DRENSEGU-984983 format. One record per residue: residue number from 0; residue in one letter; chain; z, y, x of N, C-alpha, C, O, CB in turn. Coordinates in steps of 0.2 Angstrom, whole numbers, plus 5000, padded with zeros to 4 digits. Atoms other than C-alpha are relative to their C-alpha. Glycine has a CB too. Layout:
<recs>
REC	NUM	A	A	Z	Y	X	Z	Y	X	Z	Y	X	Z	Y	X	Z	Y	X;
...
</recs>
This chain:
<recs>
REC	0	M	A	4997	4994	5004	5381	5471	5491	5001	5005	5005	5006	5005	5009	5006	4998	4996;
REC	1	T	A	4999	4994	4995	5379	5487	5501	5000	5006	4996	4997	5007	4991	4994	5000	5005;
REC	2	Q	A	4999	4994	5003	5384	5504	5496	5000	5005	5005	5004	5005	5010	5007	5001	4996;
REC	3	I	A	5001	4995	4995	5379	5519	5506	5001	5007	4996	4998	5009	4992	4993	5000	5004;
REC	4	L	A	4999	4994	5002	5386	5536	5503	5000	5005	5005	5002	5004	5011	5007	5001	4996;
REC	5	F	A	5001	4994	4995	5382	5553	5512	5005	5005	4997	5006	5007	4992	4993	5002	5000;
REC	6	A	A	4995	4994	5001	5396	5566	5513	4998	5006	5004	4998	5005	5010	5008	4998	5001;
REC	7	Y	A	5003	4994	4996	5389	5583	5518	5006	5005	5000	5009	5006	4995	4994	5003	4997;
REC	8	I	A	4994	4996	4999	5403	5594	5525	4999	5006	5005	4994	5005	5009	5006	4995	5003;
REC	9	H	A	5000	4995	4995	5405	5610	5534	5003	4998	5007	5008	4995	5007	5004	5007	4998;
REC	10	R	A	4998	5002	4993	5407	5607	5553	5007	5001	5001	5011	4997	5004	4996	5002	5005;
REC	11	D	A	4993	4998	4998	5423	5616	5554	5005	4997	4995	5011	4998	4996	5001	5008	5000;
REC	12	S	A	4996	5003	5005	5430	5606	5539	5001	4993	5002	5005	4989	4998	4998	5001	4993;
REC	13	V	A	4999	5007	4999	5428	5589	5547	5007	4998	5002	5010	5001	5007	4995	4998	5006;
REC	14	P	A	4993	5001	4998	5445	5581	5547	5001	4995	5005	4996	4991	5007	5003	4997	4993;
REC	15	N	A	4998	5005	4995	5453	5571	5560	5003	4994	4996	5003	4994	4990	5006	5002	5005;
REC	16	R	A	4998	5006	5004	5459	5553	5555	5007	5002	4996	5007	5000	4991	5002	4995	5005;
REC	17	E	A	4993	4998	5003	5477	5560	5551	4999	5004	4993	5002	5002	4988	5005	5003	5005;
REC	18	S	A	5002	4996	5006	5470	5573	5539	4997	4997	4995	4998	4997	4989	4996	5007	5002;
REC	19	W	A	5004	5004	5005	5458	5561	5531	5005	4996	4997	5004	4995	4990	4994	4997	5004;
REC	20	Q	A	4995	5004	5003	5472	5549	5528	5005	5003	4996	5006	5001	4990	5004	4996	5006;
REC	21	N	A	4996	4996	5004	5483	5562	5521	4997	5002	4993	5000	5001	4988	5003	5006	5003;
REC	22	A	A	5004	4998	5006	5469	5567	5509	4999	4994	4995	4999	4994	4989	4993	5003	5002;
REC	23	I	A	5001	5006	5004	5467	5549	5504	5007	4998	4996	5007	4996	4990	4998	4994	5005;
REC	24	T	A	4993	5001	5003	5486	5547	5501	5001	5004	4994	5005	5003	4989	5005	5001	5005;
REC	25	D	A	4999	4996	5005	5486	5562	5490	4996	4999	4993	4997	5001	4988	4998	5007	5002;
REC	26	L	A	5004	5002	5006	5473	5554	5478	5004	4996	4996	5009	4993	4998	4994	4996	5002;
REC	27	D	A	4996	5004	5004	5480	5545	5463	4996	4994	4997	4994	4994	4991	5002	5005	4994;
REC	28	F	A	5003	5006	5002	5472	5528	5462	5005	4994	5000	5002	4989	4998	4994	4999	5005;
REC	29	N	A	4995	5005	5001	5488	5518	5462	4999	4994	5005	5000	4988	5004	5000	4997	4993;
REC	30	V	A	5001	5005	4995	5482	5508	5478	5002	5004	5006	5002	5010	5007	4993	4997	5000;
REC	31	K	A	4999	4997	4993	5486	5511	5496	4994	4998	5004	4992	4992	5005	5007	4997	5003;
REC	32	L	A	5006	5001	4995	5471	5513	5508	5002	5003	5006	5004	5009	5007	4994	5003	4997;
REC	33	E	A	4999	4998	4993	5475	5514	5526	4994	4999	5005	4992	4994	5006	5006	4995	5003;
REC	34	L	A	5005	5000	4995	5462	5519	5538	5002	4998	5006	5008	4998	5008	4997	5008	5001;
REC	35	D	A	4999	5003	4994	5460	5511	5554	5003	5005	5005	5000	5011	5005	4994	4997	5003;
REC	36	K	A	4996	4995	4995	5472	5520	5567	4995	5002	5006	4997	5007	5009	5006	4997	5002;
REC	37	K	A	5004	4999	4994	5458	5519	5580	4994	5005	4997	4990	5007	5002	4997	4994	5003;
REC	38	L	A	5005	4996	5003	5446	5529	5568	5000	5007	5003	5005	5011	5003	5000	5001	4993;
REC	39	T	A	5001	4993	4998	5439	5545	5576	4994	5002	4997	4988	5000	4998	4999	5000	5008;
REC	40	P	A	5006	4998	5005	5428	5553	5563	4994	5003	5003	4988	5002	5001	5003	5005	4995;
REC	41	L	A	5006	4997	4997	5416	5562	5575	4997	4995	5005	4992	4997	5008	5002	5006	5003;
REC	42	V	A	5004	5005	4996	5412	5546	5585	4995	4997	4996	4997	4993	4991	5006	4996	5003;
REC	43	D	A	5005	5003	5004	5396	5540	5579	5000	4992	5001	5001	4989	5006	4993	5002	5003;
REC	44	G	A	5001	5007	5000	5394	5522	5574	5007	4996	5000	5007	4991	5002	4996	4998	5005;
REC	45	S	A	4993	5003	5000	5413	5518	5571	5000	4995	4994	4997	4997	4989	5005	5006	5000;
REC	46	L	A	4998	5005	5006	5418	5503	5561	5007	5002	4998	5012	5002	5002	5000	4993	5003;
REC	47	C	A	4993	4998	5003	5433	5508	5550	5003	4994	4997	5000	4993	4991	5000	5007	4996;
REC	48	R	A	4997	5005	5003	5444	5494	5546	5005	5003	4995	5009	5008	4997	5003	4995	5005;
REC	49	C	A	4995	4997	5005	5455	5497	5530	5004	4995	4997	5002	4989	4997	4996	5004	4995;
REC	50	T	A	4996	5005	5004	5469	5489	5522	5001	5003	4993	5003	5009	4992	5007	4999	5003;
REC	51	L	A	5000	4998	5007	5468	5490	5503	5005	4996	4997	5005	4990	4997	4993	4999	4996;
REC	52	N	A	4994	5003	5002	5485	5486	5495	5002	5001	4993	5003	5007	4991	5005	5001	5005;
REC	53	E	A	4997	4999	5007	5491	5483	5477	5004	4994	5000	5002	4989	4996	4994	5001	4995;
REC	54	G	A	4996	5006	5000	5505	5470	5480	4997	4995	5004	5000	4989	5005	5000	4998	4993;
REC	55	R	A	5003	5005	4995	5494	5461	5493	4996	5004	5005	4995	5010	5004	4995	4995	4996;
REC	56	E	A	5004	4997	4995	5485	5466	5509	4994	4996	5001	4994	4990	5002	5004	5001	5006;
REC	57	D	A	5006	5003	4998	5467	5463	5511	4996	5005	5005	4997	5011	5004	4995	4999	4993;
REC	58	E	A	5004	4997	4995	5456	5468	5526	4993	5002	4997	4990	4997	4995	5000	4997	5006;
REC	59	H	A	5006	4998	5002	5441	5478	5522	4997	5005	5005	5001	5006	5010	4999	5003	4992;
REC	60	G	A	5002	4995	4996	5430	5490	5530	4993	5003	4999	4990	5001	4994	4999	4997	5007;
REC	61	F	A	5007	4996	5000	5415	5502	5532	4998	5003	5006	5002	5004	5011	5000	5005	4994;
REC	62	E	A	5003	4997	4994	5404	5509	5545	5000	5008	4998	4998	5010	4993	4993	4997	5002;
REC	63	V	A	5000	4993	5000	5405	5528	5548	4995	5002	5005	4996	5001	5011	5007	5003	5001;
REC	64	Y	A	5005	4997	4995	5390	5537	5556	5000	5007	4998	5002	5009	4992	4993	4997	4999;
REC	65	N	A	5000	4993	5002	5389	5556	5557	4995	5003	5005	4992	5001	5010	5007	5003	5001;
REC	66	G	A	5005	4996	4996	5378	5570	5564	4998	5006	4996	5002	5008	4991	4994	4996	5001;
REC	67	K	A	5002	4993	5003	5369	5586	5560	4996	4999	4994	4991	4995	4994	4996	5004	5005;
REC	68	A	A	5004	5001	5006	5363	5587	5542	4993	5004	5001	4993	5009	5004	5004	5003	4994;
REC	69	G	A	5007	4997	5000	5344	5591	5540	4995	4995	4999	4996	4989	4999	4999	5004	5006;
REC	70	G	A	5006	5005	5001	5327	5583	5537	4999	4998	4993	5001	5002	4988	5001	4994	5004;
REC	71	E	A	5002	5003	5007	5321	5573	5522	5001	4993	5000	5001	4989	5005	4993	5002	4999;
REC	72	F	A	4999	5007	5002	5324	5557	5514	4993	4996	5000	4988	5000	5000	5004	4998	4994;
REC	73	E	A	5007	5004	5000	5310	5543	5513	4996	5003	4994	4990	5003	4995	5002	4993	4999;
REC	74	D	A	5004	4998	5006	5305	5550	5496	4998	5008	5001	4995	5010	4996	5004	4999	4994;
REC	75	G	A	5002	4993	4998	5302	5568	5504	5005	5005	4997	5004	5011	4998	4994	5001	4996;
REC	76	F	A	4995	4995	5002	5318	5575	5496	5004	5003	5006	5006	4999	5010	5005	4996	4995;
REC	77	L	A	4997	4996	4995	5325	5588	5507	5008	4999	5000	5011	5000	4995	4998	5007	5000;
REC	78	V	A	4993	5001	5000	5343	5585	5513	5003	5007	4998	5009	5007	4995	5002	4998	5008;
REC	79	E	A	4997	4993	5002	5346	5604	5511	5001	5001	4993	5005	5005	4991	4996	5005	5003;
REC	80	S	A	4999	5000	5007	5344	5602	5493	5006	4997	4997	5008	4998	4992	4993	4997	4996;
REC	81	I	A	4994	5004	5002	5359	5591	5492	5006	5004	5004	5011	5006	5001	5000	4993	5002;
REC	82	A	A	4995	4997	4996	5369	5598	5507	5002	5007	4999	5007	5010	5001	4999	4998	5007;
REC	83	G	A	4999	4993	5000	5367	5616	5504	5001	5003	5007	4997	5001	5011	5006	5002	4996;
REC	84	D	A	4999	4997	4993	5374	5626	5519	5005	4995	5004	5007	4997	5009	5003	5007	4999;
REC	85	R	A	4996	5004	4996	5384	5611	5525	4996	4997	5005	4991	4994	5004	5004	4994	4995;
REC	86	E	A	5004	5002	4994	5378	5607	5542	5002	4993	5003	4998	4992	5008	5001	5005	5005;
REC	87	H	A	4998	5007	4997	5386	5590	5546	5001	4995	4994	5001	4997	4988	5007	5001	5003;
REC	88	Y	A	5000	5006	5005	5386	5573	5537	5004	4994	5003	5004	4993	5009	4993	4998	4998;
REC	89	F	A	4998	5007	4998	5395	5557	5537	4996	4995	4995	4995	4997	4989	5008	4999	4998;
REC	90	M	A	5003	5006	5004	5386	5541	5531	5005	4995	5000	5007	4992	5005	4993	4998	5003;
REC	91	L	A	4995	5006	5000	5399	5528	5525	4996	4994	4996	4993	4995	4991	5006	5003	4995;
REC	92	R	A	5003	5006	5003	5392	5511	5522	5005	4994	5000	5008	4992	5004	4994	4998	5005;
REC	93	A	A	4995	5006	5001	5402	5497	5514	4997	4994	5003	4991	4993	5004	5001	4999	4992;
REC	94	L	A	5002	5006	4997	5401	5481	5523	4997	4994	4996	4991	4992	4997	5005	4997	5005;
REC	95	S	A	5003	5006	5004	5399	5467	5510	5003	4999	4993	5000	4998	4988	5001	4994	5004;
REC	96	S	A	4997	5002	5006	5412	5466	5496	5002	5006	4996	5001	5012	4998	5007	4996	5002;
REC	97	M	A	4998	4995	5005	5418	5475	5481	5006	5004	5003	5007	5010	5002	5002	4997	4993;
REC	98	G	A	4994	4997	4997	5434	5479	5491	4998	5005	5005	5000	5011	5006	5005	4995	5004;
REC	99	D	A	5003	4996	4995	5423	5487	5505	4997	5006	4996	4998	5012	4998	4995	4997	5004;
REC	100	I	A	5003	4994	5004	5414	5498	5491	5006	5004	4998	5005	5010	4998	4996	4997	4994;
REC	101	A	A	4994	4996	5002	5431	5503	5484	5003	5005	5006	5004	5010	5005	5005	4996	4997;
REC	102	C	A	4998	4996	4995	5436	5509	5501	4996	5006	5002	4998	5011	5003	5001	4995	5007;
REC	103	V	A	5005	4995	4999	5420	5519	5504	5001	5005	4994	5001	5011	4996	4993	4997	5000;
REC	104	L	A	4999	4995	5005	5423	5527	5487	5006	5004	5000	5006	5010	4999	4999	4996	4993;
REC	105	I	A	4993	4997	4999	5441	5531	5490	4999	5005	5006	5001	5011	5005	5006	4996	5001;
REC	106	A	A	5001	4995	4994	5437	5539	5507	4995	5005	4998	4996	5011	5001	4997	4996	5006;
REC	107	S	A	5005	4994	5002	5422	5549	5499	5004	5005	4996	5003	5011	4996	4994	4997	4997;
REC	108	C	A	4996	4996	5005	5434	5555	5485	5004	5005	5005	5005	5011	5003	5004	4996	4996;
REC	109	A	A	4995	4996	4996	5446	5561	5499	4996	5006	5004	4998	5012	5004	5004	4996	5005;
REC	110	L	A	5004	4995	4997	5432	5570	5508	4997	5005	4996	4997	5011	4998	4993	4997	5004;
REC	111	Q	A	5002	4995	5004	5426	5579	5493	5005	5004	4997	5005	5010	4997	4996	4996	4994;
REC	112	K	A	4995	4996	5003	5442	5584	5485	5004	5003	5006	5006	5009	5005	5005	4995	4997;
REC	113	G	A	4996	4997	4994	5451	5587	5502	4997	5005	5004	5000	5009	5007	5004	4995	5004;
REC	114	F	A	5003	4996	4995	5438	5595	5512	4993	5003	4998	4989	5006	5002	4998	4995	5006;
REC	115	G	A	5006	4997	5002	5424	5601	5501	4993	4997	5001	4988	5001	5001	5000	5007	5002;
REC	116	S	A	5006	5004	4999	5411	5588	5504	4996	5000	4994	4999	5000	4989	5001	4994	5003;
REC	117	V	A	5004	5002	5006	5396	5585	5493	4998	4993	5002	4996	4991	5007	4993	5005	5000;
REC	118	I	A	5001	5007	4999	5394	5567	5490	4994	4998	4996	4992	5000	4991	5006	4996	4997;
REC	119	S	A	5007	5003	5003	5377	5558	5487	5000	4993	5001	5001	4990	5007	4994	5004	5003;
REC	120	Y	A	5002	5007	4999	5373	5540	5484	4993	5000	5003	4988	5002	4999	5001	4996	4993;
REC	121	D	A	5007	5002	4998	5358	5535	5495	4996	5006	5000	4990	5005	4999	4997	4995	4997;
REC	122	G	A	5004	4994	5001	5352	5553	5495	4998	5003	4994	4993	5006	4993	4994	4999	5004;
REC	123	K	A	5001	4998	5006	5352	5555	5477	5004	5007	4998	5008	5009	5002	5001	4995	4995;
REC	124	K	A	4996	4994	5003	5358	5570	5466	5008	4999	5002	5010	4994	5000	4999	5001	4993;
REC	125	P	A	4993	5001	4999	5376	5574	5471	5004	4998	4994	5003	5000	4989	5002	5007	5003;
REC	126	K	A	4996	5002	5005	5390	5567	5462	5006	5005	4999	5009	5007	5004	5003	4993	5001;
REC	127	A	A	4994	4996	5002	5403	5578	5453	5006	4996	5002	5006	4990	5001	5000	5003	4993;
REC	128	Y	A	4994	5004	4998	5421	5573	5458	5002	4996	4994	5004	4990	4996	5006	5005	5002;
REC	129	N	A	4998	5004	5006	5425	5567	5440	4996	4993	5000	4998	4988	4998	4999	5004	4994;
REC	130	D	A	5004	5006	5000	5410	5555	5441	5002	4995	5006	5002	4989	5005	4993	5002	5001;
REC	131	L	A	4998	5004	4994	5415	5549	5459	5006	4996	4998	5007	4991	5000	5000	5004	5006;
REC	132	E	A	4993	5003	5001	5433	5546	5453	4999	4994	4995	5002	4989	4996	5004	5005	4997;
REC	133	K	A	5002	5005	5005	5426	5536	5438	4997	4994	5003	4999	4988	5002	4996	5002	4994;
REC	134	D	A	5003	5006	4996	5415	5525	5450	5005	4997	5004	5005	4990	5004	4995	5003	5004;
REC	135	T	A	4995	5003	4996	5430	5522	5461	5005	4996	4996	5007	4990	4997	5004	5006	5003;
REC	136	L	A	4996	5004	5005	5441	5517	5446	4997	4993	4998	5000	4988	4997	5002	5004	4994;
REC	137	N	A	5003	5006	5002	5428	5505	5440	4999	4995	5006	5000	4989	5005	4992	5002	4998;
REC	138	A	A	5000	5005	4994	5426	5497	5458	5007	4997	5001	5007	4991	5002	4998	5004	5006;
REC	139	L	A	4993	5003	4999	5445	5495	5459	5001	4995	4995	5004	4990	4996	5005	5006	5000;
REC	140	T	A	4999	5005	5006	5445	5487	5442	4996	4994	5001	4999	4988	5000	4998	5003	4993;
REC	141	E	A	5004	5006	4998	5431	5475	5447	5003	4996	5006	5003	4990	5005	4993	5002	5001;
REC	142	Y	A	4997	5004	4994	5439	5471	5464	5006	4997	4998	5007	4991	4999	5001	5005	5005;
REC	143	F	A	4994	5003	5001	5456	5468	5458	5000	4995	4994	5004	4990	4994	5006	5005	4998;
REC	144	G	A	5001	5005	5006	5450	5459	5442	4997	4993	5003	4998	4988	4999	4996	5003	4995;
REC	145	S	A	5003	5006	4997	5440	5447	5453	5004	4996	5005	5002	4990	5007	4993	5002	5003;
REC	146	A	A	4996	5003	4995	5454	5442	5464	5004	4994	4998	5007	4990	5001	5005	5004	5004;
</recs>
């Protein structure tokens, strides 16, 4: 089970770990998501370990890649048609479980709501925040319902 999201962001809006964590904390998902204290958002190829907590602590994670936005996807769809004038991207890839996917979705919600990112699933049409929020709530329901 893999989930890949692209977050296109203005380079001067790229958050540090603390700002990103604060944006996550400001979201209202009734769970605690703690980003890895070692996360450095602009370091390419970072593994971000997360703690997802709702009365229990489970370790999850996702990979974070980043770089200059541009080019095209395999189907010829131009990145600029999604990213607009946002010149930087993060690619967040869930490792394996529904908990990992929930972490990616929460982190993406924070990038969109807190820093003006445009979020795309695998290079598809961007998601409005309300749709991304619904997807996140569904993932959390599935995750906590399966434990």
